[in-house]
py3Dmol code that shows the C-alpha trace and the ligand (Angstrom):
import py3Dmol

protein = """\
ATOM      1  CA  MET A   1      -5.437 -18.523 -25.550  1.00  0.00           C
ATOM      2  CA  ASN A   2      -4.441 -16.464 -28.614  1.00  0.00           C
ATOM      3  CA  LYS A   3      -7.691 -14.559 -28.413  1.00  0.00           C
ATOM      4  CA  GLN A   4      -7.097 -13.735 -24.764  1.00  0.00           C
ATOM      5  CA  LEU A   5      -3.509 -12.730 -25.421  1.00  0.00           C
ATOM      6  CA  LEU A   6      -4.528 -10.490 -28.296  1.00  0.00           C
ATOM      7  CA  LYS A   7      -7.047  -8.774 -26.100  1.00  0.00           C
ATOM      8  CA  LEU A   8      -4.442  -8.329 -23.388  1.00  0.00           C
ATOM      9  CA  MET A   9      -2.033  -6.670 -25.795  1.00  0.00           C
ATOM     10  CA  GLN A  10      -4.513  -3.811 -26.084  1.00  0.00           C
ATOM     11  CA  ARG A  11      -4.791  -0.951 -23.612  1.00  0.00           C
ATOM     12  CA  PRO A  12      -6.814  -2.108 -20.575  1.00  0.00           C
ATOM     13  CA  GLN A  13      -9.869  -0.235 -19.397  1.00  0.00           C
ATOM     14  CA  LEU A  14      -9.214   2.104 -16.493  1.00  0.00           C
ATOM     15  CA  TYR A  15      -9.024   0.112 -13.259  1.00  0.00           C
ATOM     16  CA  GLU A  16      -9.550  -3.223 -15.016  1.00  0.00           C
ATOM     17  CA  LEU A  17      -8.852  -5.937 -12.458  1.00  0.00           C
ATOM     18  CA  SER A  18      -6.056  -8.515 -12.527  1.00  0.00           C
ATOM     19  CA  SER A  19      -6.873 -12.096 -13.496  1.00  0.00           C
ATOM     20  CA  ASP A  20      -5.326 -13.383 -10.268  1.00  0.00           C
ATOM     21  CA  LYS A  21      -4.428 -12.230  -6.797  1.00  0.00           C
ATOM     22  CA  PHE A  22      -1.057 -10.558  -6.463  1.00  0.00           C
ATOM     23  CA  TRP A  23      -0.492 -10.324  -2.687  1.00  0.00           C
ATOM     24  CA  ASN A  24      -2.036 -13.748  -2.029  1.00  0.00           C
ATOM     25  CA  ASP A  25      -0.454 -15.720  -4.873  1.00  0.00           C
ATOM     26  CA  GLU A  26       1.389 -18.733  -3.413  1.00  0.00           C
ATOM     27  CA  HIS A  27       4.615 -17.958  -5.292  1.00  0.00           C
ATOM     28  CA  ILE A  28       4.559 -14.141  -5.532  1.00  0.00           C
ATOM     29  CA  SER A  29       3.739 -13.708  -1.839  1.00  0.00           C
ATOM     30  CA  LYS A  30       6.966 -15.592  -0.956  1.00  0.00           C
ATOM     31  CA  GLY A  31       8.990 -13.053  -2.938  1.00  0.00           C
ATOM     32  CA  MET A  32       7.085 -10.166  -1.410  1.00  0.00           C
ATOM     33  CA  LEU A  33       7.623 -11.431   2.121  1.00  0.00           C
ATOM     34  CA  GLU A  34      11.326 -11.708   1.377  1.00  0.00           C
ATOM     35  CA  ALA A  35      11.238  -8.128   0.089  1.00  0.00           C
ATOM     36  CA  HIS A  36       9.434  -6.900   3.240  1.00  0.00           C
ATOM     37  CA  LEU A  37      12.004  -8.537   5.473  1.00  0.00           C
ATOM     38  CA  ASN A  38      15.076  -7.305   3.616  1.00  0.00           C
ATOM     39  CA  LYS A  39      16.065  -4.181   5.544  1.00  0.00           C
ATOM     40  CA  ASP A  40      17.886  -2.657   2.556  1.00  0.00           C
ATOM     41  CA  TRP A  41      15.218  -3.009  -0.150  1.00  0.00           C
ATOM     42  CA  GLU A  42      12.536  -0.478  -1.018  1.00  0.00           C
ATOM     43  CA  ALA A  43      10.291  -3.041  -2.734  1.00  0.00           C
ATOM     44  CA  ALA A  44       7.547  -3.859  -0.218  1.00  0.00           C
ATOM     45  CA  THR A  45       8.526  -1.940   2.911  1.00  0.00           C
ATOM     46  CA  ARG A  46      10.815   1.068   2.891  1.00  0.00           C
ATOM     47  CA  LYS A  47      14.386   0.638   4.138  1.00  0.00           C
ATOM     48  CA  TYR A  48      14.518  -0.213   7.833  1.00  0.00           C
ATOM     49  CA  ASP A  49      16.341   3.002   8.848  1.00  0.00           C
ATOM     50  CA  PHE A  50      13.511   4.994   7.283  1.00  0.00           C
ATOM     51  CA  VAL A  51      10.902   2.868   9.070  1.00  0.00           C
ATOM     52  CA  ILE A  52      12.583   3.508  12.426  1.00  0.00           C
ATOM     53  CA  ASN A  53      12.619   7.270  11.779  1.00  0.00           C
ATOM     54  CA  SER A  54       9.049   7.055  10.603  1.00  0.00           C
ATOM     55  CA  VAL A  55       7.865   5.421  13.825  1.00  0.00           C
ATOM     56  CA  GLU A  56       9.797   8.034  15.833  1.00  0.00           C
ATOM     57  CA  TRP A  57       8.038  10.802  13.923  1.00  0.00           C
ATOM     58  CA  ILE A  58       4.587   9.234  14.220  1.00  0.00           C
ATOM     59  CA  SER A  59       4.999   8.938  17.982  1.00  0.00           C
ATOM     60  CA  SER A  60       6.177  12.570  18.151  1.00  0.00           C
ATOM     61  CA  ILE A  61       3.053  13.919  16.402  1.00  0.00           C
ATOM     62  CA  ALA A  62       0.599  11.460  18.013  1.00  0.00           C
ATOM     63  CA  SER A  63       1.993  10.613  21.406  1.00  0.00           C
ATOM     64  CA  PRO A  64       1.078   7.035  22.440  1.00  0.00           C
ATOM     65  CA  SER A  65       0.291   8.281  25.937  1.00  0.00           C
ATOM     66  CA  LEU A  66      -2.479  10.498  24.528  1.00  0.00           C
ATOM     67  CA  LYS A  67      -3.447   8.687  21.339  1.00  0.00           C
ATOM     68  CA  ASN A  68      -3.044   5.054  22.222  1.00  0.00           C
ATOM     69  CA  LYS A  69      -5.234   2.991  19.909  1.00  0.00           C
ATOM     70  CA  LEU A  70      -3.567   2.612  16.546  1.00  0.00           C
ATOM     71  CA  LEU A  71      -4.773   0.772  13.441  1.00  0.00           C
ATOM     72  CA  ASP A  72      -2.225  -0.018  10.722  1.00  0.00           C
ATOM     73  CA  LEU A  73      -3.895  -0.751   7.378  1.00  0.00           C
ATOM     74  CA  GLY A  74      -1.833  -2.947   5.047  1.00  0.00           C
ATOM     75  CA  CYS A  75       0.508  -3.902   7.889  1.00  0.00           C
ATOM     76  CA  GLY A  76       2.326  -6.632   5.908  1.00  0.00           C
ATOM     77  CA  PRO A  77       4.448  -8.906   8.116  1.00  0.00           C
ATOM     78  CA  GLY A  78       4.390  -6.387  10.958  1.00  0.00           C
ATOM     79  CA  ILE A  79       7.513  -4.271  10.468  1.00  0.00           C
ATOM     80  CA  TYR A  80       5.745  -1.069  11.568  1.00  0.00           C
ATOM     81  CA  THR A  81       3.291  -2.675  13.992  1.00  0.00           C
ATOM     82  CA  GLU A  82       6.042  -4.207  16.151  1.00  0.00           C
ATOM     83  CA  LEU A  83       7.966  -0.940  16.392  1.00  0.00           C
ATOM     84  CA  LEU A  84       4.745   0.961  17.129  1.00  0.00           C
ATOM     85  CA  LYS A  85       3.830  -1.537  19.837  1.00  0.00           C
ATOM     86  CA  ARG A  86       7.265  -1.089  21.419  1.00  0.00           C
ATOM     87  CA  LYS A  87       6.615   2.671  21.431  1.00  0.00           C
ATOM     88  CA  GLY A  88       3.591   2.048  23.640  1.00  0.00           C
ATOM     89  CA  TYR A  89       0.616   1.976  21.254  1.00  0.00           C
ATOM     90  CA  ASP A  90      -2.202  -0.538  21.497  1.00  0.00           C
ATOM     91  CA  VAL A  91      -1.824  -1.841  17.936  1.00  0.00           C
ATOM     92  CA  THR A  92      -4.150  -3.579  15.495  1.00  0.00           C
ATOM     93  CA  GLY A  93      -2.754  -4.537  12.080  1.00  0.00           C
ATOM     94  CA  VAL A  94      -4.880  -5.438   9.060  1.00  0.00           C
ATOM     95  CA  ASP A  95      -3.645  -7.123   5.909  1.00  0.00           C
ATOM     96  CA  PHE A  96      -5.194  -9.528   3.414  1.00  0.00           C
ATOM     97  CA  SER A  97      -1.964 -11.401   2.692  1.00  0.00           C
ATOM     98  CA  GLU A  98      -2.245 -14.663   4.605  1.00  0.00           C
ATOM     99  CA  ARG A  99       1.473 -15.287   4.366  1.00  0.00           C
ATOM    100  CA  SER A 100       2.289 -11.856   5.812  1.00  0.00           C
ATOM    101  CA  VAL A 101      -0.257 -12.037   8.614  1.00  0.00           C
ATOM    102  CA  ASN A 102       0.869 -15.555   9.575  1.00  0.00           C
ATOM    103  CA  TYR A 103       4.423 -14.296   9.723  1.00  0.00           C
ATOM    104  CA  ALA A 104       3.385 -11.240  11.756  1.00  0.00           C
ATOM    105  CA  ARG A 105       1.448 -13.356  14.261  1.00  0.00           C
ATOM    106  CA  GLU A 106       4.360 -15.786  14.724  1.00  0.00           C
ATOM    107  CA  SER A 107       6.831 -12.963  15.100  1.00  0.00           C
ATOM    108  CA  ALA A 108       4.690 -11.139  17.696  1.00  0.00           C
ATOM    109  CA  LYS A 109       4.391 -14.372  19.651  1.00  0.00           C
ATOM    110  CA  LYS A 110       8.155 -14.902  19.599  1.00  0.00           C
ATOM    111  CA  GLU A 111       8.782 -11.307  20.641  1.00  0.00           C
ATOM    112  CA  ASN A 112       6.079 -11.462  23.298  1.00  0.00           C
ATOM    113  CA  LEU A 113       4.230  -8.496  21.792  1.00  0.00           C
ATOM    114  CA  ASP A 114       0.492  -8.273  22.251  1.00  0.00           C
ATOM    115  CA  ILE A 115      -0.620  -7.093  18.809  1.00  0.00           C
ATOM    116  CA  THR A 116      -3.993  -7.850  17.230  1.00  0.00           C
ATOM    117  CA  TYR A 117      -3.787  -8.978  13.612  1.00  0.00           C
ATOM    118  CA  ILE A 118      -6.772  -9.231  11.313  1.00  0.00           C
ATOM    119  CA  CYS A 119      -6.389 -11.031   8.001  1.00  0.00           C
ATOM    120  CA  GLN A 120      -8.913  -9.206   5.838  1.00  0.00           C
ATOM    121  CA  ASP A 121      -9.337  -6.874   2.896  1.00  0.00           C
ATOM    122  CA  TYR A 122      -9.452  -3.425   4.477  1.00  0.00           C
ATOM    123  CA  LEU A 123     -12.147  -2.422   2.001  1.00  0.00           C
ATOM    124  CA  GLU A 124     -14.390  -4.943   3.771  1.00  0.00           C
ATOM    125  CA  LEU A 125     -13.381  -4.047   7.308  1.00  0.00           C
ATOM    126  CA  ASP A 126     -16.287  -3.624   9.693  1.00  0.00           C
ATOM    127  CA  LEU A 127     -14.952  -2.865  13.173  1.00  0.00           C
ATOM    128  CA  GLU A 128     -16.960  -1.465  16.058  1.00  0.00           C
ATOM    129  CA  GLU A 129     -13.820  -0.129  17.688  1.00  0.00           C
ATOM    130  CA  LYS A 130     -12.654   3.450  17.247  1.00  0.00           C
ATOM    131  CA  PHE A 131      -9.021   4.439  16.904  1.00  0.00           C
ATOM    132  CA  ASP A 132      -6.857   7.426  17.803  1.00  0.00           C
ATOM    133  CA  VAL A 133      -4.444   6.880  14.947  1.00  0.00           C
ATOM    134  CA  ILE A 134      -4.833   5.097  11.591  1.00  0.00           C
ATOM    135  CA  THR A 135      -1.839   4.568   9.321  1.00  0.00           C
ATOM    136  CA  LEU A 136      -1.774   3.543   5.645  1.00  0.00           C
ATOM    137  CA  ILE A 137       1.871   3.560   4.673  1.00  0.00           C
ATOM    138  CA  TYR A 138       3.867   3.078   1.474  1.00  0.00           C
ATOM    139  CA  CYS A 139       1.527   4.621  -1.037  1.00  0.00           C
ATOM    140  CA  ASP A 140      -1.104   1.883  -0.964  1.00  0.00           C
ATOM    141  CA  PHE A 141      -3.942   4.379  -1.140  1.00  0.00           C
ATOM    142  CA  GLY A 142      -3.036   5.220  -4.743  1.00  0.00           C
ATOM    143  CA  VAL A 143      -3.396   1.654  -6.016  1.00  0.00           C
ATOM    144  CA  LEU A 144      -7.145   1.800  -5.425  1.00  0.00           C
ATOM    145  CA  SER A 145      -9.754   2.916  -7.953  1.00  0.00           C
ATOM    146  CA  ASP A 146     -11.494   6.278  -7.391  1.00  0.00           C
ATOM    147  CA  LYS A 147     -14.511   4.426  -6.021  1.00  0.00           C
ATOM    148  CA  ASN A 148     -12.503   2.282  -3.606  1.00  0.00           C
ATOM    149  CA  ARG A 149     -10.437   5.216  -2.379  1.00  0.00           C
ATOM    150  CA  ARG A 150     -13.659   6.979  -1.447  1.00  0.00           C
ATOM    151  CA  LEU A 151     -14.979   3.822   0.220  1.00  0.00           C
ATOM    152  CA  LEU A 152     -11.788   3.355   2.240  1.00  0.00           C
ATOM    153  CA  LEU A 153     -11.625   6.989   3.324  1.00  0.00           C
ATOM    154  CA  LYS A 154     -15.230   6.821   4.503  1.00  0.00           C
ATOM    155  CA  LYS A 155     -14.418   3.711   6.539  1.00  0.00           C
ATOM    156  CA  ILE A 156     -11.317   5.339   7.992  1.00  0.00           C
ATOM    157  CA  TYR A 157     -13.276   8.463   8.907  1.00  0.00           C
ATOM    158  CA  SER A 158     -15.897   6.414  10.723  1.00  0.00           C
ATOM    159  CA  MET A 159     -13.261   4.310  12.542  1.00  0.00           C
ATOM    160  CA  LEU A 160     -11.417   7.387  13.845  1.00  0.00           C
ATOM    161  CA  LYS A 161     -12.316   9.000  17.143  1.00  0.00           C
ATOM    162  CA  LEU A 162     -12.971  12.718  17.050  1.00  0.00           C
ATOM    163  CA  ASP A 163      -9.509  14.375  17.010  1.00  0.00           C
ATOM    164  CA  GLY A 164      -8.094  11.068  15.746  1.00  0.00           C
ATOM    165  CA  ILE A 165      -5.337  11.182  13.146  1.00  0.00           C
ATOM    166  CA  LEU A 166      -4.968   9.532   9.756  1.00  0.00           C
ATOM    167  CA  ILE A 167      -1.411   9.278   8.418  1.00  0.00           C
ATOM    168  CA  LEU A 168      -1.115   8.206   4.803  1.00  0.00           C
ATOM    169  CA  ASP A 169       1.373   8.685   1.998  1.00  0.00           C
ATOM    170  CA  VAL A 170       0.874   8.794  -1.768  1.00  0.00           C
ATOM    171  CA  PHE A 171       3.020   9.366  -4.841  1.00  0.00           C
ATOM    172  CA  THR A 172       2.977  12.738  -6.563  1.00  0.00           C
ATOM    173  CA  PRO A 173       2.981  13.030 -10.390  1.00  0.00           C
ATOM    174  CA  LEU A 174       6.786  13.439 -10.218  1.00  0.00           C
ATOM    175  CA  GLU A 175       7.106   9.727  -9.420  1.00  0.00           C
ATOM    176  CA  HIS A 176       6.709   8.873 -13.121  1.00  0.00           C
ATOM    177  CA  GLU A 177       7.586  12.209 -14.692  1.00  0.00           C
ATOM    178  CA  GLY A 178       8.968  11.852 -18.210  1.00  0.00           C
ATOM    179  CA  LYS A 179       8.412   8.096 -18.283  1.00  0.00           C
ATOM    180  CA  LYS A 180       7.003   6.934 -21.615  1.00  0.00           C
ATOM    181  CA  GLU A 181       4.645   4.054 -22.238  1.00  0.00           C
ATOM    182  CA  TYR A 182       6.414   0.780 -23.119  1.00  0.00           C
ATOM    183  CA  LYS A 183       5.979  -2.951 -23.670  1.00  0.00           C
ATOM    184  CA  ASN A 184       8.825  -5.382 -22.996  1.00  0.00           C
ATOM    185  CA  TRP A 185       8.858  -9.113 -23.666  1.00  0.00           C
ATOM    186  CA  SER A 186      11.240 -11.388 -21.812  1.00  0.00           C
ATOM    187  CA  TYR A 187      11.574 -15.110 -21.215  1.00  0.00           C
ATOM    188  CA  SER A 188      12.659 -16.872 -18.074  1.00  0.00           C
ATOM    189  CA  ASN A 189      13.829 -20.452 -18.266  1.00  0.00           C
ATOM    190  CA  ASN A 190      14.134 -21.048 -14.524  1.00  0.00           C
ATOM    191  CA  GLY A 191      11.199 -19.157 -13.141  1.00  0.00           C
ATOM    192  CA  GLY A 192      11.426 -15.803 -11.431  1.00  0.00           C
ATOM    193  CA  PHE A 193       9.490 -13.278  -9.386  1.00  0.00           C
ATOM    194  CA  TRP A 194       6.148 -13.803 -11.154  1.00  0.00           C
ATOM    195  CA  CYS A 195       6.149 -17.563 -11.608  1.00  0.00           C
ATOM    196  CA  LYS A 196       8.305 -20.517 -10.614  1.00  0.00           C
ATOM    197  CA  LYS A 197       7.898 -22.323 -13.954  1.00  0.00           C
ATOM    198  CA  PRO A 198       9.568 -21.305 -17.217  1.00  0.00           C
ATOM    199  CA  HIS A 199       7.477 -18.410 -18.525  1.00  0.00           C
ATOM    200  CA  GLY A 200       7.200 -15.535 -20.912  1.00  0.00           C
ATOM    201  CA  LEU A 201       6.581 -12.092 -19.444  1.00  0.00           C
ATOM    202  CA  LEU A 202       5.070  -9.069 -21.158  1.00  0.00           C
ATOM    203  CA  GLU A 203       5.547  -5.995 -19.003  1.00  0.00           C
ATOM    204  CA  SER A 204       3.725  -2.837 -20.033  1.00  0.00           C
ATOM    205  CA  PHE A 205       3.515   0.668 -18.695  1.00  0.00           C
ATOM    206  CA  TYR A 206       0.431   2.698 -19.638  1.00  0.00           C
ATOM    207  CA  ARG A 207      -0.532   6.248 -18.877  1.00  0.00           C
ATOM    208  CA  TYR A 208      -4.147   7.319 -18.316  1.00  0.00           C
ATOM    209  CA  GLU A 209      -5.755  10.683 -17.765  1.00  0.00           C
ATOM    210  CA  ASN A 210      -5.704  12.377 -14.413  1.00  0.00           C
ATOM    211  CA  ASN A 211      -2.278  11.198 -13.197  1.00  0.00           C
ATOM    212  CA  THR A 212      -3.037   7.495 -13.261  1.00  0.00           C
ATOM    213  CA  VAL A 213      -0.655   4.828 -14.559  1.00  0.00           C
ATOM    214  CA  LEU A 214      -0.757   1.069 -14.947  1.00  0.00           C
ATOM    215  CA  ASN A 215       2.089  -1.396 -14.555  1.00  0.00           C
ATOM    216  CA  GLN A 216       0.820  -4.549 -16.204  1.00  0.00           C
ATOM    217  CA  SER A 217       2.574  -7.934 -16.147  1.00  0.00           C
ATOM    218  CA  ILE A 218       1.273 -10.724 -18.359  1.00  0.00           C
ATOM    219  CA  VAL A 219       2.706 -14.105 -17.400  1.00  0.00           C
ATOM    220  CA  LEU A 220       2.514 -16.913 -19.928  1.00  0.00           C
ATOM    221  CA  THR A 221       3.401 -20.527 -19.150  1.00  0.00           C
ATOM    222  CA  GLU A 222       2.867 -23.659 -21.241  1.00  0.00           C
ATOM    223  CA  ASP A 223      -0.661 -24.074 -19.921  1.00  0.00           C
ATOM    224  CA  GLU A 224      -1.665 -20.820 -18.258  1.00  0.00           C
ATOM    225  CA  LEU A 225      -1.983 -17.112 -18.813  1.00  0.00           C
ATOM    226  CA  LYS A 226      -2.244 -14.707 -15.902  1.00  0.00           C
ATOM    227  CA  PHE A 227      -2.121 -10.949 -15.820  1.00  0.00           C
ATOM    228  CA  TYR A 228      -1.545  -8.538 -12.991  1.00  0.00           C
ATOM    229  CA  ASN A 229      -2.700  -4.946 -13.245  1.00  0.00           C
ATOM    230  CA  ILE A 230      -1.021  -2.717 -10.677  1.00  0.00           C
ATOM    231  CA  TRP A 231      -2.696   0.681 -10.831  1.00  0.00           C
ATOM    232  CA  GLU A 232      -1.221   3.810  -9.383  1.00  0.00           C
ATOM    233  CA  HIS A 233      -2.981   7.100  -8.975  1.00  0.00           C
ATOM    234  CA  MET A 234      -0.684  10.009  -8.156  1.00  0.00           C
ATOM    235  CA  PHE A 235      -1.768  13.064  -6.217  1.00  0.00           C
ATOM    236  CA  THR A 236      -1.147  16.775  -6.155  1.00  0.00           C
ATOM    237  CA  CYS A 237      -1.695  18.537  -2.820  1.00  0.00           C
ATOM    238  CA  ASP A 238      -5.100  19.726  -4.043  1.00  0.00           C
ATOM    239  CA  ASP A 239      -6.094  16.180  -5.065  1.00  0.00           C
ATOM    240  CA  ILE A 240      -5.437  14.657  -1.671  1.00  0.00           C
ATOM    241  CA  LEU A 241      -7.063  17.565   0.137  1.00  0.00           C
ATOM    242  CA  SER A 242     -10.214  17.305  -1.972  1.00  0.00           C
ATOM    243  CA  GLU A 243     -10.462  13.497  -1.574  1.00  0.00           C
ATOM    244  CA  LEU A 244     -10.186  13.892   2.193  1.00  0.00           C
ATOM    245  CA  LYS A 245     -12.666  16.751   2.259  1.00  0.00           C
ATOM    246  CA  ALA A 246     -15.202  14.685   0.308  1.00  0.00           C
ATOM    247  CA  VAL A 247     -15.692  12.308   3.266  1.00  0.00           C
ATOM    248  CA  GLY A 248     -15.680  14.654   6.257  1.00  0.00           C
ATOM    249  CA  ASN A 249     -14.041  17.489   8.129  1.00  0.00           C
ATOM    250  CA  TRP A 250     -10.321  17.384   8.752  1.00  0.00           C
ATOM    251  CA  ASN A 251      -7.412  19.617   9.642  1.00  0.00           C
ATOM    252  CA  VAL A 252      -4.713  18.507   7.259  1.00  0.00           C
ATOM    253  CA  GLU A 253      -0.956  19.027   7.272  1.00  0.00           C
ATOM    254  CA  LEU A 254       1.148  17.950   4.310  1.00  0.00           C
ATOM    255  CA  TYR A 255       4.722  16.660   4.414  1.00  0.00           C
ATOM    256  CA  SER A 256       7.225  15.237   1.941  1.00  0.00           C
ATOM    257  CA  ASN A 257       7.287  11.809   3.512  1.00  0.00           C
ATOM    258  CA  VAL A 258       6.331   9.752   6.561  1.00  0.00           C
ATOM    259  CA  VAL A 259       9.258  11.109   8.568  1.00  0.00           C
ATOM    260  CA  GLY A 260       7.782  14.594   8.546  1.00  0.00           C
ATOM    261  CA  GLU A 261      10.080  16.470   6.170  1.00  0.00           C
ATOM    262  CA  LYS A 262       8.635  19.756   4.968  1.00  0.00           C
ATOM    263  CA  TYR A 263       6.614  19.378   1.745  1.00  0.00           C
ATOM    264  CA  SER A 264       8.378  20.739  -1.308  1.00  0.00           C
ATOM    265  CA  ASP A 265       7.335  20.954  -4.958  1.00  0.00           C
ATOM    266  CA  ASP A 266      10.020  18.496  -6.039  1.00  0.00           C
ATOM    267  CA  SER A 267       8.833  15.730  -3.744  1.00  0.00           C
ATOM    268  CA  LYS A 268       7.828  12.398  -5.272  1.00  0.00           C
ATOM    269  CA  VAL A 269       5.857  11.524  -2.169  1.00  0.00           C
ATOM    270  CA  LEU A 270       3.217  13.403  -0.265  1.00  0.00           C
ATOM    271  CA  CYS A 271       2.309  12.495   3.285  1.00  0.00           C
ATOM    272  CA  ALA A 272      -0.980  13.725   4.723  1.00  0.00           C
ATOM    273  CA  VAL A 273      -1.606  13.980   8.424  1.00  0.00           C
ATOM    274  CA  ALA A 274      -5.346  14.473   8.675  1.00  0.00           C
ATOM    275  CA  ARG A 275      -6.982  15.179  12.026  1.00  0.00           C
ATOM    276  CA  LYS A 276     -10.714  14.442  12.226  1.00  0.00           C
ATOM    277  CA  VAL A 277     -12.563  17.517  13.471  1.00  0.00           C
TER     278      VAL A 277
END
"""
ligand_1 = """\
27
SAM
C 3.492 -1.967 -0.158
S 3.041 -3.043 1.165
C 3.253 -1.953 2.540
C 3.286 -2.681 3.852
C 3.497 -1.803 5.079
N 2.540 -0.724 5.162
C 4.892 -1.298 5.113
O 5.138 -0.139 4.744
O 5.747 -2.086 5.506
C 1.269 -3.158 0.977
C 0.599 -4.098 1.952
O -0.787 -3.849 1.914
C -1.480 -5.066 1.805
N -2.727 -4.766 1.101
C -2.876 -4.252 -0.150
N -4.169 -4.051 -0.428
C -4.873 -4.475 0.664
C -6.248 -4.541 0.975
N -7.192 -4.136 0.099
N -6.614 -5.013 2.179
C -5.685 -5.437 3.075
N -4.344 -5.392 2.831
C -3.947 -4.914 1.644
C -0.555 -6.010 1.072
O -0.833 -7.353 1.341
C 0.797 -5.547 1.621
O 1.147 -6.261 2.767
"""
view = py3Dmol.view(width=600, height=400)
view.addModel(protein, "pdb")
view.setStyle({"model": 0}, {"cartoon": {"style": "trace"}})
view.addModel(ligand_1, "xyz")
view.setStyle({"model": 1}, {"stick": {}})
view.zoomTo()
view.show()
């Protein structure tokens, strides 16, 4: 284990994978579901008031009476999908977290909402159906490697109808402006977010070229070592426009967030509304 730990204390290769699944870990996924469902946290879903305004805005720029078929990628436990369904969209949600999708399915049943949920990695999605609107919300696009972002955008482009709309948000470089690299050790006697057993935690923040950062958490218990690499690529306006352009033709409008505020240079988030042409 020492050898592995020593290796892990060195800077990881760009886009090196985690040792274990984050969103589908039995323990971590419980904490993340709790975070999704807490209306006042910004951890997994944005605060509920924001989500409500977001759904209002989406339905104002892509009216459900004209653009009815909506696909929500990374839908989590269905916070957006349920509100979108109530707005009148025909909604499909995709997420690879079994715990979240199970929750979403149960909740839709209880609320008598006819929503289709698919439990799958959206990078492996292979649907025949075409959609009027595709959403990818809360900066999930930026956690993917360059290669996987291209792959996902190609898939999205092919799943959109002509004149269909992609709505996605990403962080800008201001999100981590001025933040220096660090490594912090801590010990938890009673378990915590990462692990329910007593464990040591080494949390590191690394910067890479081209506006990419890594939040790495190494979790060490008596008999196990796991590490989670959470990558984040941040985008300037030109970056997002050129990644979109690389997969097809779009008319793109940029905003400061997924409630449609005007884009400004001091925004930490960039929301692209890309219409397939
Ligand atoms: C930050 S949460 C955002 C959830 C939701 N969009 C919202 O704003 O409430 C990211 C979600 O995307 C899911 N996810 C991440 N990568 C995925 C992938 N490759 N395929 C499917 N789901 C993914 C996670 O399980 C999680 O539910």
